[in-house]
N, C-alpha and C positions, 0 to 999 in steps of 0.2 A: 606851384602855383597858375591857373589859366589866365588871369587876369595878365600877372605880370609876362609869362608868356608870352602874351599878346599883345603886352606895351613894346618887350623887346624887339618882335617881328616886323608893329609900325615903325619902330626907327630903324632898322635896319632897311624898310620898305621905302621911308625917306627918302635913307641916302644914296639908296642904290636908281633912284629914277632922280633924284638929285642930280649924279653920276651919268648918269644915261645921257640929262636934257645938256650939260653943259660940251658932252659931244657932238651933238644934234640928234640925238635918238628921244624922235618920239615916245613914249612908253606910257603903258596903259594899266593901271595895275584891275585885276579883274578876282573874282573869291577872295576867299582870305579875309582881310581888316576893310577892304570897300566892300566884297559883300552883306560884311554884317554891319558897316556904316547904316548899305539902303536898304537891307531886310528888317533889321531888328532896330535899328537907329544910333546902337550901343555897339563901340566893336568889344567889349568883353561880355557880351549873353552870348557868342560864338566860337565855338574853341577853332584854329587852325592849326597844323602842325608846317605849314610852310608858306612859299608867295609865290606867289602867280602872277607873271607878268609879261601884256604883249605888243609885240615892236611892227614894224615892217619885216614883209621878209629881207630885205636886203638890209637891217641892218642886225640879225640873227647875229653874223661873224663877229662885229665890229663890239655887242654886248657881250658873247663870250669872254673875247679879249678884256675888257672891263671887269667883268666879271672874276673871270681868273687872278687880275691885277689885284685884287680884294684877299686873293687867300681862296677862292672858290676850286674848285675839280668838279670836272665834267665825272656825273655817275659811272656814265659809262667811257672807261678808258677806250678810244679809237684811234686809230692813224688820217692821214689825210683822206683818203680816197674811202674809206669807210666811211666818214663824214660825211659828204661828200652823198652818198645816198643815202646816207641815216638822215638827210635835213631834205631830199627831198620827196624821200617818202610818211614821213609824219613830222604832226604838228608840233610840237614842242622839244628844248632842249634842257634837262634836267646838271640841278646840277649843285656840290654841297660844300658843307663847309664847316668843319670841328669845332672851332673856339669862336667864339659859342656859336653851337650846336644851330646848321639853318639849314632849311632846303627850300632854291629857287628855280623856280618852273620859267622860261622863257617860252610863248605862245608869237607863232607867227601862223596861225589858221584856229580852228573851231577843234575841226577832227581831220585827222592822218589822208593820204590820199585812197586810201584803198574803200573808205565810204564814197567817195562821187562825189559829195560835197563841196565845189570849192564858196572860198572867202571870197563876201562881196568889199570889194575892197572902198566900196562905197561908206559904209560903217564909219571909217575915219573922218570924214566928213560931218557925222554927228554925234562927234566928242560932246561931252560937256565938263563943266567942270563943279567938282564937289568938294566940303571943305570937313575934316576931320581932324580930330588934334591940332587946331589952328593952323595946318597945313592945308595948302588950296593943290588940288591935284588932280590931273583928267577922269575920265569915267567913260563908261560906255553907256550911254543913253537905256535909260529901262527899258525900253523896247528890245535893243540888239543885249542886255543881255540875259532876258529871256531864254533867247536863243541858245548864245553862250551856255548856260549853266544844264537847258535842256538838250548839249551838244556832249560837253564837258561827262553829265552825266550818264547819256546815252554808253560812251564810251569806255566809262567804269561801272557797265553795267549798271548805274544806281546800286552799289553795291552800301551805299552809308544811309539810312534815314536822314538823314544832316543834307544830303539834296536835293530829297526831296521838301524837307522842312523850310530851303533856301530860297528855293522856289515860289513856294508857297508863303512866304515872308518876303517878297519881294514883291509878288502882284496885292498884294493886301495893299503898301505901303502907300504906292504911285499907281497914277490913272495914266493904263498900257495904251497904247495906241491898236486895237488888233490889227486896224484894218494897216498897220506896217508891219508888228508884229509875221503876220498871217502874208504879205505879198513879198519881205524880203526872207521866209522860210520857204514858198514858194520858188524862189531865184538859189537859193544857194541847196536846194534838193534835201530840205532839213522837216519836211509835212509830217510825215513820219514820226520822226523822232519827239515834234511837237505836239502832236496828237497826245503822245504816249508819254511826254517829263506833264502836259497836263495835267491829263486822266489821271498818274498817281500823284500828282501834288492833290489833286482835288478827293483821293480815293482816301489820303492819310490824313488833311481838314476834317472830312465828316468823319475818321475812323473815332481824331481826337475827339469832334463834338458830341459821336453818340458818348464816346467814355463819361465825360465829365455830364452828361444826362443822368450816368446812371449812380454818379456821385463820388468818381473815381479820379484821381489828378492824375491822367496818363507819362506826365512829365516825373512826377515820384515815382506812380509802379507802371513803368511802361510797358509792364509785363501784362497787366491786365490791360493793353491795349483792344485785345479781340473782344472788349465788352460791348467796343460801339460796333461790331458788324452787322448787325437788326437794323440798325438803321440808318448805317452806310451805305449797308447795301440795296436795302429795301430805295432809299432815298435815290442814292444811282442810276437804278432801275427804271424807279421813276421816269427819275430827267431821260435818262440813257432811250426809253422808250417812243418823249416827243421829239428828241432829237431826229431817231431813223426811222421814223414818222413821217415827219418832213424828207429827212436822206433820201427816203424809198421810192417819195411818188415824186420828187423828183426830177429822179432814173427816168424814172418809166418815165419820165416827158422831157428823157432827151436833153436832162437839165444840167450843166456845170456847176457841181454843186461838192464842196469840200464834207470830207467824215466830219463828226462834231468837234469841236471845242469844249473840252470843260473849264470851267472858271473855278481855281480851289481859293477860299476865305477863311481864315484863321476868325469866327464865327462861332453864332446860336448855333446853325445848323453847317458849317464848312466850304458853303458854297455858293458862289454870284450865279451858278447854274450852267448851262451852254449853250452854244449857237453853231450852227452853218454858215458858208460861205454862199452866197450865191451868185456863180460867174457868168451867167447869160440871163439874155432879160425874160421874162414873163411874157409871153407872148398873148395871152387872151386869159378871159373875164374864167373860163372853165378851166385852166393851169390853173391860175391864180387859186382860186377855191379849192381845190384839190390839193397843193400843194401846201394856202392857210392852214386849212381843214387838220391834216393827217397829223399834224402832229397835236394838237390840243387832245383829237381823238382819244389818238393813240394813247398819249399821258392817262387820260382818265379812266382809260378802259385797264389801265394795268394800279392806276390808286385808287380803284373802288376795292377791287380782291384785297388788295393791302390792308385799304384802313379797314374792312370785315377783317384781317386775322389778325390785326391790331385792337380792334376794339375789343377784339372775344377776351386777347392776355388784357386788356384794360381791367382797374380796378374800378367799383362805384363807391366813393366812400358817401355816407352821413353826416359825417360831424366835420369839425371845420378845419381847412388841411393850413397851415400856417403859411408850407415852403413853396416854390414853384410860384410860376402867373399863370393869369388867366390866358384863354385863349379866344375868339369869338369860334361860332357857325354859320356856317352856310347851312340851304336849306337841302344840299345835299346829303353833305355831314349829317345833320339830324335825322335824315331818314336813316339813313346806316346808323345811327347811333342807336335808333327806334329798333332797327331791326335786331340787335345784338342783346343789347339791354331793355327795349321794352319804356312804357313810361317811367321817367325816372324825374322824380321832385325836383323843383328847381333847386332848391335850397342843396340838393346833394352835387356833388364833386364828381368828376370821371376823373379818373388819375394817366392820364394817357401811357402805354404803353411804347417804346422808341420806335416799334412800326406801326403804331396806332398815330406817330407826329409824326412821320413820313409822311404817309398817307396824305395829313392833315396837309401841312407842305405841297405834296403832291396838285388838292383840288385846289392851293391858293396860286401856286407859281402857275395852274395849269387860268384862274380867271386874271390873271393880269394878262399875262398871254395873249386874252380874249378881248381884252379892253381895244370897244372900235374903234382906236385910235390912230392913224399914221399904215407907218408899217409896220405894226404890231399884228400878228396872226388874226388878232383880233378886227384890226383897220384890214386886212386884205381881204377875211371874210367877207365884212363887211360890204365892202367895194365889189367883191362879185355880184354879189346877193341882190342890192339895190341903186349901185353905180355912184357918180360922182355927190348925194344928197345919202354917202357917207360922213363928208365934210360938219354937214350938219347936225348928225346924228355925232358925230366927235368932238364938238360942239358943246352940246347939251351933256353930257358927258362928262370932259372937265369940269362943267358948272356945278354938277351934283358932286365930283370930287373936290370940290374947295369946300362944299356947303356940308359933305362928310367928315371932313379934314377941323376944320371952321369948330364944330361941332361933338369930335369924337375921336377918333385914332387919328392924329399931327398925320400920319407917313402922308397919309392920301393928298397933305398937302405940300409934299415930297414928291411924289408922281406928277400932279397937277405940274407942276412946275415942270419937271423935266418933260412929257410930253409936247407940252405948249412948245417947250425949246427945239426940242425931235420934230417937233411939226405937227397938225394934227390931220391935212388932211393928205390921204390916200394919192399916188402917182397916176395917171392912166395908164394902161398895159397900151401894145402897141397895136392890138386887132381888138378896140374895144368896145364898136361894135354887135361885135359877136355874141349873143344872146347865151345863158345859164338853160342847158336844158331841165325838164320836168325832175331828175330823176337828182342832179349837181343844189336846184333851188331846193330840197328836201335835206338835202347831208347840209347848205349852208342854214335854213332856220332851225335845224335839228344844232347843227356848233351851234351858234348864236343862244340856244336854250342852254346846254351845257354852260354858257358865260355868265346867263340867271340863277342856273342853281350854285355852282361856285363859289360867285360872290357871296365875298364874305364884308361887310358894313364896318366890325371893328373887328378888324382881326384880332390885333391887343391890344 
């Protein structure tokens, strides 16, 4: 029984950690029961077959001796010379015990030395305390655990789907400081590993979301997970186009910028979106306009054909529909729907195909990013076009969101609060006096018109 096996392993984990602590060894469990608690809130909700414990490198041999005194034996018998070479090249030491059958892995780094990813010892100063099954133990911060999971899964070629689902669950349950995660990944040489891990987790979450939209439970029927492909792939295509629009335009202007980070979320759409990190300052309003507008324009250019294809696969029903939920419509969506279906009476319902739903989300995401507030894409564009007057526009937009939230979709109130605390004024660029040329002014007003066309007053 999975639950009984988990409880047995947890009991043994507590015994090992207590033994280590008695002998002055700082020990941190990760993966296994610790991840089950942090990612799912319940140690019985994730199967695990071994125990992973992180110790400082100088304590590895002492930890080995304590495990051996408790009946554990090294998985690979080694001479003293072989052990020295093994510990120098690797990042974990594996032990087995036959009765009861328990496998323990002692770690002192995230990756072996051939990955050229040095372990950041400052992680030890960021440890937190976690309580589960009535016992308090140390744990990695959720930010550091994101990197640990990505590194561990990369080492094992992401061969188990639970590696992806565990990462997605952790991110969905905790407030991740992405600035800290990216900074740590950069320092430890884990940037590419982080990109891959987050994308795979987002891919899984969007596949699950798309499968659920088809009325299929992928947990009960994992072989039907492919049913989520139409929604997942088109949504990721739209989000990817948006972020790569920013990325390539930033590179064109020689801005130090990261590749996109996709953020998984077990939710209706399976993601919180994506973002890039710019490490260089924006020099003038011309560059600000180019970078700010490139993402939304690229995203909407992909969302429009996706939406047209999706609407052509969607069904118009004239009778009452009992299931599902109603979605609002932007001006651009209404135009696309008219092109595909012609004039449809108000009493009719359009049952969106998953591809059409991803296109609808693409328009919504575009409009949210183009709100002319703070350092959203819309804030960049508005400041580039009208300068400091962007602050006046931002205040007006905030008032409109409050009114829409009070009279329609309450989510706008949440957005208004978030934007207020993020800051509504856009900071000046370095060479603020350099004006836009005529071509860029046209692009700026075109981007603002895209915001107007994609904005949905009551999305849900």
